[in-house]
N, C-alpha and C positions, 0 to 999 in steps of 0.2 A: 609529523605534527598531528595532534589529535583534532578532529572536527569540533566545531562548536554548534550548539543547538539552541535556537530560540523557541521556547514552548509557551503558548498563550492559551488560556482558558477564559472565555469571554461570554458575558450575558449582555445583549443589546437592549437598550431602552428607547432609542430613537433611530429607527431604521434608515431614515433619510440622511441624517448626519453621519451615521456609521458608514453608509455607502460612500460618502465623501471622504471619510477617513480611509477606507479601504483603497480608494483610487489614489489618494495621496501617499499612502504607505507603499502601495505597489510601485509607484513612480520612484520613491526613495530607495526601494530594494533593487532597482535595475542596475545600479552601479556596483552592487555586491553579489549579484547572481546566486542567491541561495537556491538550494534544491528543496522542493516541497516534499516532505516525508509524509505528513498527514494533514488533511484539510477537512474538518468537520465530518460529515457522514455519520455512520452508525457508531455509537459509543454507549458505554454503560458506566455510570458513576458508581464506583465501588466503595469509596470512602471520602470524607471531607465535603467541602462546599461544592455544589453542583453548578455547572455553567452549561450554556446551550451550544457553544461553539468551541472547537479545539483545533489548534494548528501547531505543526512542528516544522521548522525550517532548519535545514542543515547548511552551515557555512564552512568555509575552508578551515577555520580555526575559531577558538573561543574569542581571541582578540578581534578577529574579523566580525564576529557576531556582535561584540560589544561596540565596535566602531560603527556598525550599522545603527544599533539602537541609540547611540549617542550622537549620531550625525544630525546636523541642523535640519536636513530634509525630513528625517523621521521624527524629530522632535516637533516640527511644525505639524506633521500629520497627527502625532500624539495629542497635541493641543485640541485638534478637532474631535478626537475620540473622547476627550475628558467629559463632556456632557452627554455622550451618546451610548456609553457602555461602561460596565465595571468588569474587572477581571484580575487575573493573576498572570504575570509575565515573568519568566525565569530564563536565565542563560545557563547552559549546562555544557561542561566539557565532555566530549565523547571518550569512550574507552579506546585504548591503543589496540 
């Protein structure tokens, strides 16, 4: 089974509220145990809209990544993020 990846590109507008989102999102992730592949750090925007933060999480499968994103715990965290940041979030199936 191919891995699933959650990729997020985010620009924060309210650091205090975003910190609360990050705490809640981290708690929601505990049940899914994703591997952190990339977490901000150095980056270069080559094309498209630029964001200040970038993360890539690896899940056991695409379906598992989607279950995390759609989970009630993560959706509650997502509601906190709504006024604190803008960004793009995508799920991608890994190559075999």
